ZADO-1210 file (C-alpha; in nm, 4 decimals, padded with zeros to 6 digits):
<atoms>
<atom x="-07.5453" y="-07.4467" z="-01.0439" code="UNK" pos="1"/>
<atom x="-07.6194" y="-07.7066" z="-00.7837" code="UNK" pos="2"/>
<atom x="-07.4121" y="-08.0106" z="-00.6970" code="UNK" pos="3"/>
<atom x="-07.6400" y="-08.2269" z="-00.9074" code="UNK" pos="4"/>
<atom x="-07.6256" y="-08.0100" z="-01.2183" code="UNK" pos="5"/>
<atom x="-07.2518" y="-07.9470" z="-01.2451" code="UNK" pos="6"/>
<atom x="-07.1250" y="-08.0262" z="-01.5935" code="UNK" pos="7"/>
<atom x="-06.8787" y="-08.3118" z="-01.6245" code="UNK" pos="8"/>
<atom x="-06.8127" y="-08.2343" z="-01.9896" code="UNK" pos="9"/>
<atom x="-06.8330" y="-07.9010" z="-02.1721" code="UNK" pos="10"/>
<atom x="-06.7913" y="-07.9404" z="-02.5482" code="UNK" pos="11"/>
<atom x="-06.6796" y="-07.6542" z="-02.7720" code="UNK" pos="12"/>
<atom x="-06.8227" y="-07.6204" z="-03.1221" code="UNK" pos="13"/>
<atom x="-06.7275" y="-07.3435" z="-03.3698" code="UNK" pos="14"/>
<atom x="-06.9999" y="-07.0861" z="-03.4240" code="UNK" pos="15"/>
<atom x="-06.9178" y="-07.0737" z="-03.7952" code="UNK" pos="16"/>
<atom x="-07.0042" y="-07.4439" z="-03.8266" code="UNK" pos="17"/>
<atom x="-07.3708" y="-07.4314" z="-03.7196" code="UNK" pos="18"/>
<atom x="-07.4382" y="-07.7758" z="-03.8664" code="UNK" pos="19"/>
<atom x="-07.2204" y="-07.9158" z="-03.5883" code="UNK" pos="20"/>
<atom x="-07.4268" y="-07.7660" z="-03.3070" code="UNK" pos="21"/>
<atom x="-07.7090" y="-08.0260" z="-03.3174" code="UNK" pos="22"/>
<atom x="-07.4450" y="-08.2994" z="-03.3343" code="UNK" pos="23"/>
<atom x="-07.2718" y="-08.1531" z="-03.0309" code="UNK" pos="24"/>
<atom x="-07.6025" y="-08.1370" z="-02.8452" code="UNK" pos="25"/>
<atom x="-07.6488" y="-08.5066" z="-02.9179" code="UNK" pos="26"/>
<atom x="-07.2945" y="-08.6018" z="-02.8168" code="UNK" pos="27"/>
<atom x="-07.3722" y="-08.6651" z="-02.4518" code="UNK" pos="28"/>
<atom x="-07.1896" y="-08.3518" z="-02.3361" code="UNK" pos="29"/>
<atom x="-07.3448" y="-08.1949" z="-02.0297" code="UNK" pos="30"/>
<atom x="-07.3121" y="-07.8494" z="-02.1841" code="UNK" pos="31"/>
<atom x="-07.2265" y="-07.7278" z="-02.5341" code="UNK" pos="32"/>
<atom x="-07.0266" y="-07.4072" z="-02.5767" code="UNK" pos="33"/>
<atom x="-07.0678" y="-07.2365" z="-02.9137" code="UNK" pos="34"/>
<atom x="-06.7348" y="-07.0654" z="-02.9749" code="UNK" pos="35"/>
<atom x="-06.7135" y="-06.7167" z="-03.1239" code="UNK" pos="36"/>
<atom x="-06.3520" y="-06.6714" z="-03.0137" code="UNK" pos="37"/>
<atom x="-06.0511" y="-06.8992" z="-03.0784" code="UNK" pos="38"/>
<atom x="-06.2293" y="-07.1386" z="-03.3144" code="UNK" pos="39"/>
<atom x="-06.3247" y="-06.8582" z="-03.5549" code="UNK" pos="40"/>
<atom x="-06.0799" y="-06.6585" z="-03.7669" code="UNK" pos="41"/>
<atom x="-06.1059" y="-06.2786" z="-03.7255" code="UNK" pos="42"/>
<atom x="-06.2460" y="-06.2238" z="-04.0736" code="UNK" pos="43"/>
<atom x="-06.5082" y="-06.4942" z="-04.0183" code="UNK" pos="44"/>
<atom x="-06.6511" y="-06.3603" z="-03.6932" code="UNK" pos="45"/>
<atom x="-06.9360" y="-06.1516" z="-03.8436" code="UNK" pos="46"/>
<atom x="-07.0588" y="-06.4539" z="-04.0396" code="UNK" pos="47"/>
<atom x="-07.0206" y="-06.6703" z="-03.7281" code="UNK" pos="48"/>
<atom x="-07.2465" y="-06.4324" z="-03.5355" code="UNK" pos="49"/>
<atom x="-07.5057" y="-06.4499" z="-03.8116" code="UNK" pos="50"/>
<atom x="-07.4905" y="-06.8305" z="-03.8071" code="UNK" pos="51"/>
<atom x="-07.5327" y="-06.8404" z="-03.4301" code="UNK" pos="52"/>
<atom x="-07.8194" y="-06.5935" z="-03.4491" code="UNK" pos="53"/>
<atom x="-07.9986" y="-06.8202" z="-03.6986" code="UNK" pos="54"/>
<atom x="-07.9523" y="-07.1192" z="-03.4688" code="UNK" pos="55"/>
<atom x="-08.0783" y="-06.9294" z="-03.1661" code="UNK" pos="56"/>
<atom x="-08.3971" y="-06.8286" z="-03.3462" code="UNK" pos="57"/>
<atom x="-08.5141" y="-07.1893" z="-03.3161" code="UNK" pos="58"/>
<atom x="-08.3059" y="-07.3163" z="-03.0236" code="UNK" pos="59"/>
<atom x="-08.4675" y="-07.4673" z="-02.7146" code="UNK" pos="60"/>
<atom x="-08.4446" y="-07.2699" z="-02.3939" code="UNK" pos="61"/>
<atom x="-08.0930" y="-07.2675" z="-02.2422" code="UNK" pos="62"/>
<atom x="-07.9656" y="-07.5000" z="-02.5132" code="UNK" pos="63"/>
<atom x="-07.6082" y="-07.3722" z="-02.5300" code="UNK" pos="64"/>
<atom x="-07.3429" y="-07.1574" z="-02.3695" code="UNK" pos="65"/>
<atom x="-07.1523" y="-06.9073" z="-02.5827" code="UNK" pos="66"/>
<atom x="-06.7832" y="-06.8230" z="-02.5629" code="UNK" pos="67"/>
<atom x="-06.7692" y="-06.4579" z="-02.6566" code="UNK" pos="68"/>
<atom x="-06.4580" y="-06.2674" z="-02.7583" code="UNK" pos="69"/>
<atom x="-06.2362" y="-06.0982" z="-02.5004" code="UNK" pos="70"/>
<atom x="-06.3225" y="-05.7580" z="-02.3605" code="UNK" pos="71"/>
<atom x="-06.0255" y="-05.5885" z="-02.5256" code="UNK" pos="72"/>
<atom x="-06.1334" y="-05.6885" z="-02.8779" code="UNK" pos="73"/>
<atom x="-06.3547" y="-05.5119" z="-03.1288" code="UNK" pos="74"/>
<atom x="-06.5926" y="-05.8111" z="-03.1262" code="UNK" pos="75"/>
<atom x="-06.6801" y="-05.7989" z="-02.7566" code="UNK" pos="76"/>
<atom x="-06.9668" y="-05.5497" z="-02.7837" code="UNK" pos="77"/>
<atom x="-07.1045" y="-05.7150" z="-03.0975" code="UNK" pos="78"/>
<atom x="-07.1040" y="-06.0539" z="-02.9239" code="UNK" pos="79"/>
<atom x="-07.2890" y="-05.9152" z="-02.6228" code="UNK" pos="80"/>
<atom x="-07.5447" y="-05.7500" z="-02.8485" code="UNK" pos="81"/>
<atom x="-07.6053" y="-06.0821" z="-03.0228" code="UNK" pos="82"/>
<atom x="-07.6452" y="-06.2720" z="-02.6956" code="UNK" pos="83"/>
<atom x="-07.8827" y="-06.0244" z="-02.5282" code="UNK" pos="84"/>
<atom x="-08.2375" y="-06.1508" z="-02.4677" code="UNK" pos="85"/>
<atom x="-08.1731" y="-06.4928" z="-02.6205" code="UNK" pos="86"/>
<atom x="-08.3639" y="-06.7669" z="-02.4338" code="UNK" pos="87"/>
<atom x="-08.1539" y="-07.0327" z="-02.6064" code="UNK" pos="88"/>
<atom x="-07.8381" y="-06.9208" z="-02.4226" code="UNK" pos="89"/>
<atom x="-07.7728" y="-07.0599" z="-02.0744" code="UNK" pos="90"/>
<atom x="-07.4532" y="-06.8696" z="-02.0028" code="UNK" pos="91"/>
<atom x="-07.1428" y="-06.6956" z="-02.1320" code="UNK" pos="92"/>
<atom x="-06.7837" y="-06.8166" z="-02.1251" code="UNK" pos="93"/>
<atom x="-06.5673" y="-06.5050" z="-02.0890" code="UNK" pos="94"/>
<atom x="-06.2135" y="-06.5596" z="-02.2228" code="UNK" pos="95"/>
<atom x="-05.8977" y="-06.3756" z="-02.1162" code="UNK" pos="96"/>
<atom x="-06.0794" y="-06.2696" z="-01.7977" code="UNK" pos="97"/>
<atom x="-05.8706" y="-06.0105" z="-01.6171" code="UNK" pos="98"/>
<atom x="-06.0990" y="-05.7394" z="-01.4783" code="UNK" pos="99"/>
<atom x="-06.4198" y="-05.7240" z="-01.2822" code="UNK" pos="100"/>
<atom x="-06.5308" y="-05.4431" z="-01.5130" code="UNK" pos="101"/>
<atom x="-06.5377" y="-05.6785" z="-01.8127" code="UNK" pos="102"/>
<atom x="-06.7348" y="-05.9364" z="-01.6154" code="UNK" pos="103"/>
<atom x="-06.9761" y="-05.6674" z="-01.5017" code="UNK" pos="104"/>
<atom x="-07.0341" y="-05.5656" z="-01.8621" code="UNK" pos="105"/>
<atom x="-07.0975" y="-05.9268" z="-01.9635" code="UNK" pos="106"/>
<atom x="-07.3149" y="-05.9650" z="-01.6558" code="UNK" pos="107"/>
<atom x="-07.5608" y="-05.7021" z="-01.7774" code="UNK" pos="108"/>
<atom x="-07.7174" y="-05.9776" z="-01.9905" code="UNK" pos="109"/>
<atom x="-07.8287" y="-06.1579" z="-01.6747" code="UNK" pos="110"/>
<atom x="-07.6695" y="-06.4863" z="-01.7814" code="UNK" pos="111"/>
<atom x="-07.4473" y="-06.7218" z="-01.5844" code="UNK" pos="112"/>
<atom x="-07.0782" y="-06.6441" z="-01.6346" code="UNK" pos="113"/>
<atom x="-06.7765" y="-06.8731" z="-01.6600" code="UNK" pos="114"/>
<atom x="-06.4524" y="-06.6721" z="-01.6697" code="UNK" pos="115"/>
<atom x="-06.1511" y="-06.8328" z="-01.8361" code="UNK" pos="116"/>
<atom x="-05.8217" y="-06.7489" z="-01.6643" code="UNK" pos="117"/>
<atom x="-05.5604" y="-06.7258" z="-01.9394" code="UNK" pos="118"/>
<atom x="-05.2989" y="-06.4752" z="-01.8239" code="UNK" pos="119"/>
<atom x="-05.0865" y="-06.3659" z="-01.5302" code="UNK" pos="120"/>
<atom x="-05.3177" y="-06.0672" z="-01.4828" code="UNK" pos="121"/>
<atom x="-05.6140" y="-06.3018" z="-01.4680" code="UNK" pos="122"/>
<atom x="-05.4456" y="-06.5129" z="-01.1998" code="UNK" pos="123"/>
<atom x="-05.3609" y="-06.2046" z="-00.9983" code="UNK" pos="124"/>
<atom x="-05.7204" y="-06.0802" z="-01.0162" code="UNK" pos="125"/>
<atom x="-05.8697" y="-06.4241" z="-00.9499" code="UNK" pos="126"/>
<atom x="-06.0030" y="-06.3524" z="-00.5971" code="UNK" pos="127"/>
<atom x="-06.2042" y="-06.0551" z="-00.7280" code="UNK" pos="128"/>
<atom x="-06.3110" y="-06.2304" z="-01.0485" code="UNK" pos="129"/>
<atom x="-06.4414" y="-06.5310" z="-00.8544" code="UNK" pos="130"/>
<atom x="-06.6632" y="-06.3028" z="-00.6460" code="UNK" pos="131"/>
<atom x="-06.8060" y="-06.1077" z="-00.9388" code="UNK" pos="132"/>
<atom x="-07.1865" y="-06.1140" z="-00.9696" code="UNK" pos="133"/>
<atom x="-07.3105" y="-06.3796" z="-01.2090" code="UNK" pos="134"/>
<atom x="-07.0011" y="-06.5995" z="-01.1943" code="UNK" pos="135"/>
<atom x="-07.1009" y="-06.9595" z="-01.1293" code="UNK" pos="136"/>
<atom x="-06.7842" y="-07.1504" z="-01.2136" code="UNK" pos="137"/>
<atom x="-06.4219" y="-07.0924" z="-01.3140" code="UNK" pos="138"/>
<atom x="-06.2024" y="-07.2538" z="-01.5755" code="UNK" pos="139"/>
<atom x="-05.8733" y="-07.1753" z="-01.7451" code="UNK" pos="140"/>
<atom x="-05.6925" y="-07.2017" z="-02.0758" code="UNK" pos="141"/>
<atom x="-05.3633" y="-07.3830" z="-02.0311" code="UNK" pos="142"/>
<atom x="-05.2239" y="-07.2930" z="-02.3733" code="UNK" pos="143"/>
<atom x="-05.2818" y="-06.9184" z="-02.3433" code="UNK" pos="144"/>
<atom x="-05.1784" y="-06.9092" z="-01.9796" code="UNK" pos="145"/>
<atom x="-04.8628" y="-07.1065" z="-02.0526" code="UNK" pos="146"/>
<atom x="-04.7779" y="-06.8742" z="-02.3392" code="UNK" pos="147"/>
<atom x="-04.8257" y="-06.5675" z="-02.1217" code="UNK" pos="148"/>
<atom x="-04.6087" y="-06.7139" z="-01.8447" code="UNK" pos="149"/>
<atom x="-04.3418" y="-06.8348" z="-02.0867" code="UNK" pos="150"/>
<atom x="-04.3491" y="-07.1991" z="-01.9809" code="UNK" pos="151"/>
<atom x="-04.2483" y="-07.4924" z="-02.2034" code="UNK" pos="152"/>
<atom x="-04.5639" y="-07.6757" z="-02.3211" code="UNK" pos="153"/>
<atom x="-04.5862" y="-08.0371" z="-02.2090" code="UNK" pos="154"/>
<atom x="-04.2746" y="-08.0162" z="-01.9913" code="UNK" pos="155"/>
<atom x="-04.2509" y="-08.1345" z="-01.6326" code="UNK" pos="156"/>
<atom x="-04.1685" y="-07.7835" z="-01.5161" code="UNK" pos="157"/>
<atom x="-04.4493" y="-07.6319" z="-01.7193" code="UNK" pos="158"/>
<atom x="-04.6973" y="-07.8817" z="-01.5757" code="UNK" pos="159"/>
<atom x="-04.5770" y="-07.7935" z="-01.2253" code="UNK" pos="160"/>
<atom x="-04.6498" y="-07.4257" z="-01.2852" code="UNK" pos="161"/>
<atom x="-04.9913" y="-07.4990" z="-01.4362" code="UNK" pos="162"/>
<atom x="-05.0735" y="-07.7082" z="-01.1307" code="UNK" pos="163"/>
<atom x="-05.0123" y="-07.3994" z="-00.9173" code="UNK" pos="164"/>
<atom x="-05.2729" y="-07.2233" z="-01.1299" code="UNK" pos="165"/>
<atom x="-05.5104" y="-07.5157" z="-01.0786" code="UNK" pos="166"/>
<atom x="-05.4617" y="-07.4857" z="-00.7040" code="UNK" pos="167"/>
<atom x="-05.5521" y="-07.1168" z="-00.7183" code="UNK" pos="168"/>
<atom x="-05.8708" y="-07.1923" z="-00.9127" code="UNK" pos="169"/>
<atom x="-05.9705" y="-07.4565" z="-00.6564" code="UNK" pos="170"/>
<atom x="-05.8883" y="-07.2324" z="-00.3622" code="UNK" pos="171"/>
<atom x="-06.0612" y="-06.9195" z="-00.4917" code="UNK" pos="172"/>
<atom x="-06.3670" y="-07.1169" z="-00.6048" code="UNK" pos="173"/>
<atom x="-06.4037" y="-07.2581" z="-00.2541" code="UNK" pos="174"/>
<atom x="-06.3507" y="-06.9227" z="-00.0842" code="UNK" pos="175"/>
<atom x="-06.6043" y="-06.7542" z="-00.3146" code="UNK" pos="176"/>
<atom x="-06.8637" y="-07.0273" z="-00.2610" code="UNK" pos="177"/>
<atom x="-06.8548" y="-07.1369" z="-00.6238" code="UNK" pos="178"/>
<atom x="-06.8816" y="-07.4853" z="-00.7651" code="UNK" pos="179"/>
<atom x="-06.5505" y="-07.6634" z="-00.8168" code="UNK" pos="180"/>
<atom x="-06.3768" y="-07.5406" z="-01.1347" code="UNK" pos="181"/>
<atom x="-06.3649" y="-07.7043" z="-01.4767" code="UNK" pos="182"/>
<atom x="-06.0373" y="-07.8428" z="-01.6083" code="UNK" pos="183"/>
<atom x="-05.8837" y="-07.6974" z="-01.9238" code="UNK" pos="184"/>
<atom x="-05.9064" y="-07.8699" z="-02.2627" code="UNK" pos="185"/>
<atom x="-05.6685" y="-08.1487" z="-02.3612" code="UNK" pos="186"/>
<atom x="-05.5522" y="-08.1300" z="-02.7243" code="UNK" pos="187"/>
<atom x="-05.5447" y="-08.5081" z="-02.7752" code="UNK" pos="188"/>
<atom x="-05.8571" y="-08.6467" z="-02.9453" code="UNK" pos="189"/>
<atom x="-05.7276" y="-08.9691" z="-03.1008" code="UNK" pos="190"/>
<atom x="-05.5721" y="-09.1548" z="-02.8068" code="UNK" pos="191"/>
<atom x="-05.8483" y="-09.1686" z="-02.5493" code="UNK" pos="192"/>
<atom x="-05.6178" y="-09.3284" z="-02.2916" code="UNK" pos="193"/>
<atom x="-05.4317" y="-08.9959" z="-02.2777" code="UNK" pos="194"/>
<atom x="-05.7567" y="-08.8055" z="-02.2261" code="UNK" pos="195"/>
<atom x="-05.8646" y="-09.0546" z="-01.9601" code="UNK" pos="196"/>
<atom x="-05.5426" y="-08.9999" z="-01.7644" code="UNK" pos="197"/>
<atom x="-05.5777" y="-08.6213" z="-01.7862" code="UNK" pos="198"/>
<atom x="-05.9391" y="-08.6338" z="-01.6718" code="UNK" pos="199"/>
<atom x="-05.8492" y="-08.8734" z="-01.3910" code="UNK" pos="200"/>
<atom x="-05.5870" y="-08.6326" z="-01.2606" code="UNK" pos="201"/>
<atom x="-05.8400" y="-08.3494" z="-01.2688" code="UNK" pos="202"/>
<atom x="-06.0812" y="-08.5617" z="-01.0646" code="UNK" pos="203"/>
<atom x="-05.8091" y="-08.6320" z="-00.8086" code="UNK" pos="204"/>
<atom x="-05.7314" y="-08.2603" z="-00.7858" code="UNK" pos="205"/>
<atom x="-06.0926" y="-08.1753" z="-00.7063" code="UNK" pos="206"/>
<atom x="-06.2159" y="-08.0385" z="-01.0387" code="UNK" pos="207"/>
<atom x="-06.5799" y="-08.1057" z="-01.1236" code="UNK" pos="208"/>
<atom x="-06.5552" y="-08.1370" z="-01.5022" code="UNK" pos="209"/>
<atom x="-06.3444" y="-08.0789" z="-01.8111" code="UNK" pos="210"/>
<atom x="-06.3598" y="-07.8734" z="-02.1278" code="UNK" pos="211"/>
<atom x="-06.3659" y="-08.0828" z="-02.4461" code="UNK" pos="212"/>
<atom x="-06.2632" y="-07.9952" z="-02.8016" code="UNK" pos="213"/>
<atom x="-06.3882" y="-08.3092" z="-02.9778" code="UNK" pos="214"/>
<atom x="-06.6977" y="-08.5287" z="-02.9384" code="UNK" pos="215"/>
<atom x="-06.4733" y="-08.8340" z="-02.8952" code="UNK" pos="216"/>
<atom x="-06.3567" y="-08.6950" z="-02.5639" code="UNK" pos="217"/>
<atom x="-06.7034" y="-08.6586" z="-02.4150" code="UNK" pos="218"/>
<atom x="-06.7808" y="-09.0157" z="-02.3074" code="UNK" pos="219"/>
<atom x="-06.4327" y="-09.0628" z="-02.1619" code="UNK" pos="220"/>
<atom x="-06.4583" y="-08.7388" z="-01.9636" code="UNK" pos="221"/>
<atom x="-06.8106" y="-08.8177" z="-01.8424" code="UNK" pos="222"/>
<atom x="-06.6964" y="-09.1576" z="-01.7166" code="UNK" pos="223"/>
<atom x="-06.3919" y="-09.0110" z="-01.5450" code="UNK" pos="224"/>
<atom x="-06.6013" y="-08.7651" z="-01.3455" code="UNK" pos="225"/>
<atom x="-06.8443" y="-09.0299" z="-01.2266" code="UNK" pos="226"/>
<atom x="-06.7652" y="-09.2258" z="-00.9092" code="UNK" pos="227"/>
<atom x="-06.6503" y="-09.5833" z="-00.9695" code="UNK" pos="228"/>
<atom x="-06.8595" y="-09.8849" z="-00.8727" code="UNK" pos="229"/>
<atom x="-06.6236" y="-09.9499" z="-00.5808" code="UNK" pos="230"/>
<atom x="-06.6487" y="-09.5894" z="-00.4606" code="UNK" pos="231"/>
<atom x="-07.0283" y="-09.5987" z="-00.4690" code="UNK" pos="232"/>
<atom x="-07.0352" y="-09.9319" z="-00.2894" code="UNK" pos="233"/>
<atom x="-06.8086" y="-09.7871" z="-00.0189" code="UNK" pos="234"/>
<atom x="-07.0231" y="-09.4739" z="00.0134" code="UNK" pos="235"/>
<atom x="-07.3391" y="-09.6812" z="00.0454" code="UNK" pos="236"/>
<atom x="-07.1830" y="-09.8994" z="00.3163" code="UNK" pos="237"/>
<atom x="-07.0664" y="-09.5913" z="00.5063" code="UNK" pos="238"/>
<atom x="-07.4092" y="-09.4299" z="00.5077" code="UNK" pos="239"/>
<atom x="-07.5823" y="-09.7555" z="00.5964" code="UNK" pos="240"/>
<atom x="-07.3401" y="-09.8142" z="00.8840" code="UNK" pos="241"/>
<atom x="-07.3859" y="-09.4585" z="01.0078" code="UNK" pos="242"/>
<atom x="-07.7617" y="-09.5016" z="00.9999" code="UNK" pos="243"/>
<atom x="-07.7386" y="-09.8232" z="01.2048" code="UNK" pos="244"/>
<atom x="-07.5048" y="-09.6734" z="01.4620" code="UNK" pos="245"/>
<atom x="-07.5450" y="-09.3097" z="01.5550" code="UNK" pos="246"/>
<atom x="-07.2173" y="-09.3269" z="01.7469" code="UNK" pos="247"/>
<atom x="-06.8656" y="-09.3505" z="01.6059" code="UNK" pos="248"/>
<atom x="-06.8960" y="-09.6652" z="01.3971" code="UNK" pos="249"/>
<atom x="-06.6372" y="-09.8055" z="01.1600" code="UNK" pos="250"/>
<atom x="-06.6149" y="-09.9708" z="00.8203" code="UNK" pos="251"/>
<atom x="-06.3222" y="-10.1355" z="00.6467" code="UNK" pos="252"/>
<atom x="-06.1108" y="-10.0508" z="00.9485" code="UNK" pos="253"/>
<atom x="-06.1898" y="-09.6789" z="00.9189" code="UNK" pos="254"/>
<atom x="-06.3773" y="-09.4751" z="01.1763" code="UNK" pos="255"/>
<atom x="-06.6966" y="-09.3228" z="01.0394" code="UNK" pos="256"/>
<atom x="-06.6677" y="-08.9609" z="01.1464" code="UNK" pos="257"/>
<atom x="-06.8220" y="-08.6474" z="00.9992" code="UNK" pos="258"/>
<atom x="-06.5667" y="-08.5980" z="00.7135" code="UNK" pos="259"/>
<atom x="-06.6035" y="-08.9612" z="00.6063" code="UNK" pos="260"/>
<atom x="-06.9813" y="-08.9325" z="00.5939" code="UNK" pos="261"/>
<atom x="-06.9542" y="-08.6026" z="00.4067" code="UNK" pos="262"/>
<atom x="-06.7329" y="-08.7664" z="00.1428" code="UNK" pos="263"/>
<atom x="-06.9779" y="-09.0552" z="00.1104" code="UNK" pos="264"/>
<atom x="-07.2691" y="-08.8170" z="00.0585" code="UNK" pos="265"/>
<atom x="-07.0684" y="-08.6211" z="-00.1974" code="UNK" pos="266"/>
<atom x="-06.9940" y="-08.9371" z="-00.3960" code="UNK" pos="267"/>
<atom x="-07.3632" y="-09.0332" z="-00.3989" code="UNK" pos="268"/>
<atom x="-07.4621" y="-08.6821" z="-00.5097" code="UNK" pos="269"/>
<atom x="-07.1962" y="-08.6805" z="-00.7812" code="UNK" pos="270"/>
<atom x="-07.3247" y="-09.0109" z="-00.9186" code="UNK" pos="271"/>
<atom x="-07.6663" y="-08.8536" z="-00.9712" code="UNK" pos="272"/>
<atom x="-07.5186" y="-08.6152" z="-01.2310" code="UNK" pos="273"/>
<atom x="-07.5078" y="-08.8988" z="-01.4807" code="UNK" pos="274"/>
</atoms>
């Protein structure tokens, strides 16, 4: 992925509801992730694979990503077999990522990989996972990770611990030369002000996008990960001032040095994603 193609929004849709896939593709989400894992009951997974296979027979090239089942499940190999040599698939979301061996097995399909960090073991292995061949971006599952760590959902202390996990994703993504990570899903899909606040925090932390569980969240998330009018105006003034004065100019009382110009260029590049 390049800086201009990073997804702001990544919308999940259950694989056993194939009629929802075209709707998801028309939702404005930057990428659509067809979910064979958490959204599908164990007994429904074979039928979900058949439904996804039928969709992929007529899907445009690189239309969707697919969240496969975890490597320690009986469905892992069947999911990989389904996804092999499918032009309609752009990449795989690998849940419960804990070992480089599992990523290597998923990587045999030659698709882009997005590991989901959802356990203490996954956090511990994060430096190696981030450097695994095929990995283009990291994300995490707050609910599963919180359950594994024993934190209280929605509590101040639990949020503090999850923020330490976010820091690790940001740090290891940077060290591995990956794109900035994608924020976990937010369960709220009725009160968009709540989603807007969550997305805004992720932007401030340095995340590049957010996983979505409902089409209502998409527009709010897309807006949150776009620079504001004021930010773009500032960035434009910085670059114009730098072009006029090759020396150490200033704008709004701030010296225009290399980090300031780099931030301005980043804001302009980010705006082009929309």
